[in-house]
C-alpha positions in Angstrom: -19.3 -10.4 1.1 -16.4 -10.7 4.1 -16.0 -7.3 5.9 -12.7 -5.6 5.9 -11.5 -3.4 8.9 -10.0 -0.2 8.0 -6.6 -1.2 9.4 -6.3 -3.9 7.1 -6.4 -1.4 4.4 -4.1 1.3 5.9 -1.5 -0.5 7.9 2.2 -0.6 8.6 4.1 -2.4 5.7 7.7 -2.3 4.1 8.8 -1.0 0.7 9.1 -1.0 -2.1 5.6 -2.7 -3.0 2.8 -4.1 -1.2 1.9 -6.7 -3.9 5.3 -7.5 -4.9 7.2 -7.2 -1.8 4.8 -7.7 1.4 2.4 -10.1 -0.8 4.9 -12.7 -1.1 6.6 -12.1 2.1 3.0 -12.8 3.9 2.7 -15.9 1.5 6.0 -17.2 2.6 5.2 -16.6 6.2 1.8 -18.6 5.6 3.4 -21.6 4.0 5.7 -21.7 7.2 2.3 -21.8 9.2 1.1 -24.4 6.8 4.3 -26.8 7.2 3.8 -26.4 10.9 0.1 -27.3 10.6 0.5 -30.3 8.7 3.9 -31.6 9.5 7.0 -30.1 11.2 9.8 -27.7 10.2 12.3 -30.5 11.5 10.9 -32.8 9.0 11.7 -30.5 5.8 14.7 -31.3 3.7 14.4 -28.8 1.2 11.9 -25.8 0.2 11.3 -24.2 -3.1 9.4 -21.0 -4.4 8.6 -20.2 -7.9 7.5 -16.8 -8.8 5.1 -16.3 -12.2 4.0 -13.6 -14.2 4.2 -9.9 -12.7 5.8 -10.8 -9.9 8.7 -12.6 -12.0 8.9 -9.8 -14.5 9.5 -6.9 -12.0 10.6 -9.3 -8.9 14.2 -7.7 -8.7 13.1 -4.3 -8.8 10.2 -4.9 -6.2 12.5 -7.2 -4.1 10.1 -10.0 -4.5 13.1 -12.7 -4.3 14.2 -10.9 -1.1 10.8 -11.0 0.6 10.3 -14.6 -0.5 13.8 -15.4 1.3 13.1 -13.3 4.5 9.5 -14.7 4.9 10.7 -18.3 4.6 13.4 -17.4 7.2 10.8 -16.5 9.9 11.3 -12.6 9.7 8.7 -10.4 10.2 8.5 -7.1 8.2 6.7 -5.1 10.6 9.5 -5.7 13.2 12.8 -6.3 11.2 15.6 -4.0 11.3 15.4 -2.5 7.6 19.0 -1.7 7.7 19.9 -5.3 8.1 18.1 -6.5 5.1 20.9 -6.4 2.7 23.3 -8.1 5.2 20.8 -11.0 5.8 20.3 -11.6 2.2 23.8 -11.8 1.4 24.5 -14.2 4.0 21.8 -16.7 2.3 23.3 -16.4 -1.0 26.9 -16.6 0.2 26.4 -19.4 2.8 23.8 -21.1 0.4 21.8 -21.7 3.8 18.3 -20.8 4.8 17.0 -21.1 8.4 13.6 -22.2 7.6 11.2 -20.6 10.0 14.2 -19.4 12.1 14.2 -23.3 13.5 16.2 -25.2 11.0 19.0 -24.6 8.5 18.5 -26.1 5.2 20.4 -25.9 1.9 19.1 -23.0 -0.3 20.6 -22.0 -3.5 19.5 -18.9 -5.3 18.5 -19.6 -8.8 17.6 -23.1 -7.8 15.5 -23.2 -4.7 14.1 -19.8 -5.9 13.2 -19.1 -9.4 11.9 -15.9 -11.1 9.8 -17.5 -14.1 9.2 -14.6 -16.5 8.1 -17.0 -19.3 4.9 -18.4 -17.7 1.9 -16.8 -15.8 -0.7 -18.8 -13.5 -3.9 -18.6 -15.0 -5.7 -17.7 -11.5 -4.0 -14.2 -11.2 -0.9 -12.6 -12.5 0.7 -12.3 -9.2 1.2 -16.0 -8.7 3.8 -18.2 -6.8 4.1 -21.7 -5.8 5.9 -23.0 -2.8 6.9 -26.5 -2.2 8.4 -28.5 0.7 10.1 -32.1 0.5 10.2 -33.9 3.5 12.8 -36.4 4.9 10.5 -39.2 3.8 10.3 -37.8 0.2 6.9 -36.6 0.4 5.9 -33.3 -0.7 3.7 -30.1 0.4 2.9 -27.8 -2.3 0.7 -24.6 -2.1 -0.2 -22.1 -4.5 -0.5 -18.4 -3.5 -1.4 -15.1 -5.2 -0.7 -11.5 -4.2 -3.8 -9.3 -5.1 -2.6 -5.9 -3.7 -2.2 -4.2 -0.4 -0.4 -7.2 1.0 -3.5 -9.5 0.5 -2.8 -12.9 -0.4 -5.4 -15.7 -1.7 -4.8 -19.4 -3.0 -6.9 -20.9 -5.4 -8.7 -23.1 -2.9 -9.4 -20.3 -0.6 -10.5 -16.9 -1.9 -9.0 -15.4 0.8 -6.2 -16.2 3.6 -7.4 -14.2 6.6 -6.9 -15.0 10.5 -10.8 -14.7 10.6 -13.9 -13.7 8.7 -16.0 -11.2 10.5 -19.5 -9.6 9.6 -20.1 -6.2 11.0 -23.2 -4.8 12.5 -23.6 -2.5 9.8 -22.0 -4.1 6.5 -21.2 -1.6 4.2 -20.0 -3.2 0.8 -21.1 -0.3 -1.4 -21.2 3.3 -0.9 -24.9 3.2 -1.3 -24.6 0.9 2.1 -22.9 4.0 3.8 -25.6 6.2 2.7 -28.3 3.8 3.9 -26.9 3.2 7.4 -26.1 6.7 7.8 -29.7 7.7 7.1 -31.1 4.9 9.1 -29.2 5.7 12.1 -29.5 9.4 11.9 -25.6 10.1 11.4 -24.2 13.3 9.6 -20.5 11.6 9.8 -19.4 8.7 8.0 -16.6 8.3 10.5 -19.5 7.6 13.4 -20.6 4.5 11.4 -17.0 3.2 10.7 -16.2 3.6 14.3 -19.2 1.4 15.4 -18.4 -1.3 12.8 -14.6 -1.4 13.8 -16.0 -2.6 17.0 -16.3 -6.0 15.3 -12.4 -6.2 15.7 -11.7 -4.2 18.6 -12.8 -1.5 21.1 -13.5 2.0 20.2 -10.6 3.3 22.5 -8.4 0.6 20.6 -9.6 1.9 17.2 -8.8 5.3 18.3 -5.2 4.4 19.8 -4.4 2.4 16.3 -5.5 5.4 14.2 -3.0 7.6 16.6 -0.4 4.8 16.1 -0.8 4.9 12.3 -0.4 8.9 12.6 2.8 8.6 14.5 4.2 6.1 11.9 3.4 8.6 9.1 5.0 11.4 10.7 8.3 9.4 11.6 8.2 8.1 8.0 8.2 11.6 6.5 10.5 13.0 9.1 13.0 10.1 8.0 12.5 11.1 4.4 13.0 14.8 4.4 16.3 14.3 6.4 17.9 11.7 3.8 19.8 12.7 1.0 21.7 10.3 -1.8 20.7 8.1 -4.3 17.7 5.2 -4.5 18.9 1.9 -4.7 18.2 -0.3 -7.7 20.6 1.1 -10.8 18.4 4.2 -12.1 20.5 6.6 -10.0 17.3 8.3 -8.9 18.3 11.2 -6.7 16.3 11.9 -3.4 14.6 15.3 -3.5 12.5 15.5 -0.3 15.5 16.5 1.9 16.6 19.1 -0.6 13.0 20.6 -1.0 12.4 20.6 3.1 15.7 22.4 3.4 14.9 25.2 0.7 11.5 25.7 2.4 12.5 26.0 5.9 15.7 28.0 5.0 18.0 28.2 7.8 15.7 26.7 10.7 17.4 24.3 12.7 15.5 21.3 14.6 16.6 18.5 16.7 13.4 16.1 16.3 10.3 15.4 14.5 8.1 17.4 16.7 10.3 20.7 16.3 10.6 19.9 12.5 6.5 19.7 12.4 6.0 23.0 14.3 8.4 24.6 11.8 6.3 23.3 8.9 3.2 24.8 10.8 4.7 28.0 11.4 5.9 28.5 7.8 4.9 30.9 5.2 1.4 29.9 4.0 1.3 31.0 0.2 -0.2 28.6 -2.3 3.1 27.8 -3.8 4.9 27.2 -0.5 2.0 24.9 0.6 1.8 23.1 -2.7 5.6 22.3 -2.5 5.1 21.2 1.2 2.5 18.6 0.0 4.8 17.4 -2.7 7.7 17.1 -0.1 5.8 15.2 2.4 4.6 12.7 -0.7 8.2 12.4 -1.9 9.6 11.7 1.4 7.4 8.7 2.0 7.8 7.1 -1.2 11.7 7.6 -1.3 11.5 6.0 1.8 9.3 3.1 0.6 11.6 2.9 -2.8 14.6 2.0 -0.4 13.0 -0.7 1.7 11.9 1.5 4.5 9.1 1.0 7.0 6.1 2.8 5.7 2.3 2.9 6.1 0.5 0.8 3.0 -2.5 2.8 1.9 -3.8 0.9 0.3 -0.6 -0.4 -1.2 3.0 0.7 -1.0 3.5 2.1 -4.4 0.8 4.6 -3.3 1.8 5.0 0.3 2.5 8.7 -0.2 -0.8 10.0 -1.0 -2.4 9.7 2.3 0.5 10.8 4.4 0.8 13.9 2.3 -3.0 14.9 2.5 -3.1 14.0 6.3 -0.1 16.3 6.9 -1.5 18.9 4.9 -4.7 19.0 6.9 -2.7 18.9 10.1 -0.5 21.8 9.1 -2.2 24.0 7.0 -6.0 23.7 7.8 -8.1 24.2 11.0 -8.7 20.5 11.5 -5.9 19.5 13.7 -7.2 17.8 16.6 -6.7 14.1 17.2 -10.5 13.3 16.4 -9.8 14.6 13.3 -7.0 12.5 12.5 -8.8 9.5 13.6 -12.0 10.5 11.5 -9.8 11.2 8.4 -8.1 7.5 8.8 -11.3 5.9 9.5 -13.2 7.2 6.2 -10.1 6.8 4.2 -9.7 3.4 5.2 -13.5 2.6 4.7 -13.3 3.9 1.0 -10.4 1.6 0.5 -12.4 -1.5 1.5 -14.9 -0.5 -1.1 -12.6 -0.6 -4.1 -11.0 -3.9 -2.5 -14.4 -5.5 -2.6 -15.7 -4.4 -5.8 -12.8 -3.8 -8.0 -9.1 -3.9 -7.2 -6.2 -2.5 -5.4 -3.4 -4.5 -7.3 -1.7 -2.6 -10.2 -1.1 -6.0 -11.8 -4.8 -6.5 -12.0 -5.8 -2.8 -12.8 -2.9 -0.6 -13.6 -1.9 2.6 -11.3 -5.6 3.6 -11.2 -5.7 0.8 -8.7 -3.2 2.4 -6.4 -2.6 6.0 -7.0 -6.0 6.3 -8.2 -7.7 4.3 -4.9 -5.4 6.2 -2.6 -6.4 9.6 -4.1 -10.1 8.9 -3.6 -9.6 7.4 0.1 -7.5 10.6 0.8 -10.1 13.1 -0.7 -12.8 11.4 1.2 -10.9 11.6 4.7 -10.1 15.4 3.9 -13.8 16.2 3.0 -14.8 14.4 6.2 -12.8 16.5 8.6 -13.4 19.9 6.8 -17.2 19.5 7.6 -18.5 17.5 4.5 -21.7 15.8 4.4 -22.0 12.3 4.0 -22.9 12.8 0.3 -20.0 15.5 -0.2 -17.5 12.9 1.3 -18.4 10.1 -1.2 -18.5 12.6 -4.0 -15.0 13.6 -3.2 -13.9 10.0 -3.5 -15.8 9.8 -6.8 -14.2 12.8 -8.3 -10.7 11.7 -7.3 -11.1 8.4 -8.9 -13.0 9.7 -12.0 -9.7 11.4 -12.8 -7.3 8.7 -12.4 -9.1 6.2 -14.6 -7.3 4.3 -17.2 -3.9 5.3 -15.5 -1.4 2.6 -16.3 1.3 0.9 -14.3 4.7 1.0 -16.3 7.7 1.1 -13.7 10.9 1.6 -15.3 13.2 -1.5 -14.5 10.6 -2.8 -12.3 11.4 -0.3 -9.5 8.8 1.7 -7.6 10.4 5.0 -8.6 9.8 6.5 -12.1 6.9 7.4 -12.4 5.7 6.0 -9.2 7.3 8.3 -6.5 6.0 11.6 -8.6 2.6 10.1 -9.1 2.1 10.2 -5.3 2.5 14.1 -5.4 0.0 14.4 -8.1 -2.6 12.0 -6.4 -2.3 13.9 -3.2 -3.0 17.3 -5.3 -6.0 15.6 -6.9 -7.3 14.5 -3.6 -7.1 18.1 -2.1 -8.7 19.5 -5.3 -11.5 16.7 -5.1 -12.2 17.7 -1.8 -12.4 21.2 -2.2 -14.8 20.8 -5.5 -17.2 18.4 -3.4 -17.3 20.9 -0.4 -18.7 23.4 -2.6 -21.1 21.1 -4.4 -24.6 19.6 -4.2 -24.3 15.7 -4.3 -27.9 15.5 -5.2 -26.8 16.8 -8.7 -24.0 14.6 -9.1 -24.1 12.7 -12.4 -21.8 9.7 -11.5 -22.0 8.0 -7.9 -18.9 6.5 -6.4 -20.1 2.9 -7.0 -20.5 3.7 -10.6 -16.9 4.9 -10.8 -15.7 1.9 -8.9 -17.7 -0.3 -11.4 -16.4 1.5 -14.2 -12.7 1.5 -12.9 -13.2 -2.4 -12.7 -14.4 -2.4 -16.4 -11.3 -0.5 -17.5 -8.8 -2.6 -15.5 -10.5 -5.8 -17.4 -10.0 -4.1 -20.7 -6.5 -2.7 -20.0 -3.7 -4.5 -21.8 -1.2 -6.7 -19.8 1.6 -4.7 -20.9 0.3 -1.9 -18.9 -0.4 -3.8 -15.4 3.0 -3.8 -13.8 5.0 -5.7 -16.2 7.5 -3.1 -17.4 6.7 -4.3 -20.9 4.8 -1.0 -22.1 4.6 2.6 -21.6 7.6 4.6 -19.9 9.2 1.4 -19.2 9.8 0.6 -23.0 9.9 4.3 -24.1 13.2 4.9 -22.0 14.6 1.3 -23.1 15.5 0.2 -19.7 14.9 -3.3 -19.6 14.1 -5.1 -16.4 17.3 -7.1 -15.4 
């Protein structure tokens, strides 16, 4: 089984969806690379992309079409100026010209060269898409891709499309592997094991710097979110709430930058109600940014991107675990738990419902928090198990296909459950647990397989139908 770095699970992304925005964007970029490898951009006369299944049914709300065009245009979601996205897309639609790979302008008519096929799904995976390039000599290059969650993509021929395949020194594909290696090496903290395994990708110092970079991006995202008001895009007229809640909690206090703001949060009155509201504020801030095509940290997906930031920010503002080492350990453990779900179940709502997104992120956050609060190896894994156990069966039924209702509020719930799971685990004896993390992951996968497709990110069931707001 292939090893996965924690920074493939927790990484810089762009809203609103990792599987429906980042995945198609990555697929379009991969198709450009295939063209360059097989032929040349200069030889391309036309390019087509067709999205199927869940990608088509919720494509407008998730910006799947936008991601496809920008990816084909050679844009990188890690560096693009997110304030210019609407302008770039409008230019393509008006001029009917796409600058393929940023190198050659070709005709591109929305609705002809890009199609959202809501009537058909590809057999291999519900998030399927097909790219086709027609060259000047009349020959064609066709490639299928599947977005499998967290921005990861696959093709039918290749199980995964990665830059490289790496095997770690102590491969951990199940939680039982983590226990085995920690016992074998005499380690009392899971993060020590993960830090050693991450050396397969980079040095320990580089791993530390990457984790601290992620933390800075998290703070930046939350800070942006708590300082933006207005209505989220998409037509549901959802009002941003993080800024108002932040203002109410801080009262008349004034700050000039995110450092001053964070210090005021740390100095705020610490009672249960206030802390509870701050956790909600952190999660709301991130997911309101995500819903508006903002740059966020995918962890493990965009729809669930607020859980880990909320819990990590909570740990830094309201517990004694406030060192840089704590931040690094939190992210290493959280990321590793995410890899277990990716390998043995799914992190795609189109495959497993929202349990695969909010549920997984809550398990990741619970494990990370337990690690830095002094939990044992068993307690850390127990926290992840508790958090997921109480998300089993959670459906994905976004209204109008937007990552807004119920997605944004669900991140606050996932964060609260993660903290509760950590607190329960810290006061429990893992030896007496009746369910292991491996068993709950297997149960989650079986639940995903048994779940109706109506509740897997299609906007065809649950809340999406109950409020009678069809996808446009």
